N, C-alpha and C positions, 0 to 999 in steps of 0.2 A: 505494499500500500504508499511506501514511500516515507513512512512517517518515525520507522526505526532501522537506521540503516543500519549494518550488519547483521542485522538480526533474523535471528530463521524461525519461523513458524512452524507450530507443531500441533497438532490437535491428540489427547491423551483420553483413552478410554479408562474412564473409572468404573467400579461397581456401580455406579448409579446413572451415569451420564457421560458426555463428552466433554472436555476442558478444552478451550483454545489458549495457548500460548505462544509468548514472541521470550524468546531466549536469546542473549548474549554477554559478548565480556567474560572475564576470566576471573578468578577468583571465589573467596567466598559466597556461598550461595546469597542471594537476596530476591523473598518473594515478594512483589507489589501487587497489593490486595486494590481493585477501585471502589466508587460508590455510587448512589445512585445520583443521575438516571443515567451515569457513563458504561464505558468501559477500560481493558486496558490501554485503549489510544490516551487516555489522561496522563498517561507518566509519559508522554513522548518526548518531552523537554526533558524531565529528569533523567529517563531512564540512558539515555547516550551519556550524562556526565559519571553515573555510578556504575557504570559499565567498563569506565577505567581501571576500575580497581575492583570489582567484583563480579560474578557470575549471575546477571538479571534474570529473572524468570516474571514475567509480567503476563498476569493469566486475566481471561474472562471469566468471573460468577457465575455457577450454574443459574441458568433464565437472564444470563444478560449476554451483550455482543454477538460472538460467533458461538458461544460454548451451547452445549445443548440446552433444552427447556423440558424436561422429564416433568409429570404429575406430580403435584403436590402432596395426595391423597387428601382422604377426611378431614383432618385433625395439621392441613397446612404442616407435616411436620416435612416432608420434601426440603422445602427451604427456609427450617430452622438453620441459623447460624453452625450447630453441630452437624449436619449433613452438607451445608457449603464446605464446613471444613475440612472434611475426610473426603471431600474430592482434591482438594489443593495437599493433602497428606498424600494421597495415594500419584498424584502428579508429582512431586516431589521425590516420593522413590521410584518412581518410574523414570524419573531422569538421574537416578542413583545419588541424590541426597539426603540423608536421614539426619541432618542438622544444618539449619538456615536461620536467617532473620527474615521477619516480617514486617512492611513498611504497607499500613492499611489508612484509607482516605476514606470518611464517612460509613457506610454497609460493609468496607474493605478491613473497616478495624475491627469492626463487632466480630467478623470471622477471624479474624486474627487473635482477638483475645480470648475468644473461645477453642480456637485451635491450641494455642497456647495451655487452658485450662486441660484440656481432652489429652493433650499429645507433649507433657513439660519436659519430656526429652529431648525433642525435635528444634525448640525454638531457644535460638543463644540469645537476641531480643528482640524488643516489640517497640514501635513508631506506631504513634496514632495521630491521625492529620484531624483536627476539626470535631470531633466528635467527646463524648463521656459515655461511660459504659449506660446500655438500656435500662436497667433498673433503676439509676438515679435521676433518668428523667421524669419515669412515670411518678417515683416518689416525692419529686419537686413541683408537679404539675402547674401551671397557675395561668392567666391571662397571657401574659407574655409568651411562656415556652407551648400553651395550643394554639397560638397565632404561628410562631414558628415552624413549627411541626405539623402543620393544617394536614399537611399530604399524607402522616401516619396514620391520622383518624379516617380521612377519604382513603387510602387504601383499605384499610382493617375493615371497613363495610363489606357483608357478604355478598360475592359476585351475585349480579354483574354490574353492581353499581358505579363505581370507581371505571372498570374497564370501557365500560359504555362512553361516559364523561369524556376519559382522556381521549379513547379513541375518536371522538368525534371532532378531535381538535387535536389531534397528536402532534403535528408540528408548532400550531402555538400554543402548546401547552411545554414541550420540552422547550422552546426557543425562550420561554415567559419564567420557566425554572431556573433555568441558566444564567440569562441575565440578573434575576432578581438575586441571585446566590452568588455571582459574580461581584466586585467589587474593581475591577478593574479591567477597564472599556479595551477590547481589541485584542484581551489574552487569549480568549477562544474563539479562532478565527474559520471564516466561512467553510474552508477545507475539512475541518474537524469537527462542526459542526453537522455538515453535512453527512460526516460517517456516522457521529452520533446519529442522526436521525435515520441512516438508513436501519444500523439496528436494532432501534427504536420502535419500526415500524415491520420488524420479522412478525411474521406470525407468531401468536403466543407470547412474544414478547410482553407486552404492558399488562398480560395475565401473569405473569409469571413475577414479575415483581411486584406485582400487586400481591401476591402471594409471600414474595418476601416480606411484606409487612404485615401480613396474618399472620403467619410464623412467630410473629412476637409473643404471641399470648403463649409457645411450647420454647421460645428462648426465656422468657421469666420463668419458664416453672424449673428449666435447669440453672439459671440464676439462683434460685432460691436452694436448689439442692446442694451447691456449691457456696454459697452465702462465705462460710467459714475459711473458706479455702481460696486462698489468696495467690495471685501469678508469683511463680519466683523469678522470674526472668527481668532482669531490666527493662522499664519503661521510658521512655519518651514522648511526651504530649504534645503537639507544638498544633496550636489554631492562631485562625486568623482573625487581626487585631480592628481591620475596617471593613466591619459588616456596614456598608450603604443602607441595605434595606432596615427597616425596624417592626418588629425588634429581630434584634441577630440571632446568632445562635453557635456554638453552644454557651459562647463565654460571656455574652451580655447580662444569662441571667443566674449561673452557676460558677463555680471558681473550680476550673478546669483540674489544676491539679490536688486541690481538694477532692475531688471525687474520684479520681484514678488511684489517689494513694486509700479506698477504702476496701480497694479491692487489687492491689500488688504493694508490695514493700518495697522496690527501689523505684521510685519515679523523678523525675525532672523535667523541666519544659518552660515552655516560653511562647511569648506571641510572636507573627508574623506580621508585616505592615502588608496586609491582603484581604482579600474575602475568604470564599468556603473554600475555593477551589486553590489551594496552595502551590500544586506542581503546575498549575498553568499560571496561575497570578505571579509566582514569586518563584520560579525555579531555581536562581540560582542561589537564593537564601534555603531553601527548603532541602534543595540539593547539599546544602554544606553543615546543613544542622544532621541532616542524615550519616553523614562522613564523618563528622566529629563525632556523634555519639555511638555509631559501629565502631569508630577509631581503624 
């Protein structure tokens, strides 16, 4: 596609679906996991920088990008973070990596946290970009949080409400979401948006993304089961300080470091002068922070 020069694309068959990955660079492996409503393409500015010192695996989560779109099941567990994390574990093992670092943005950070909880021996360090753990959001919900996370409550509604509303204006919705959450004009160029739109319009994609959010009920149950089980890997939490939409998220109404320290023993972090899409709005600062933390 011309966005990841020097990278090779692979489709890895996991026990639950097919996962599309871009692999490049050399060195200790780093798994990059994107967020909603994007794909692995969101790393196109950061991945080439990191690939100078690391082997980079930029993956599409199940239901997103060019990865498979398996059924969710009646309880939506097919799109739980545990199911998505298992995909990524199987991808990394298939590629020959038994230990790796994770950098996750948005939904990808939630998958990364679940992976680190379920497979602690496999994760060296975890970096979260612009999220706090799911349970903390619901525990602190107020007017500002409800406005910022409005799409959560829309997409959690039973099928087909969200699918119908979003599909009927898919291009407008995607464009509106990306512009609302992006605080640096021009950081998502048209050719990148076109690729996001192509994936967004793939059959079943919008439904699968909704299932990702409906699975929060399952995710919260898993979090309750692990309430006393803290992450044992070092965690770096970065977030955008210049959220031009109001209310911003998550840093506008929650203390990011306080929330991460509730579920991890070793946490550092700071804000970066940008909006929600750190890898696209502030790629040099984001890549630099990642490299310093990974060492």
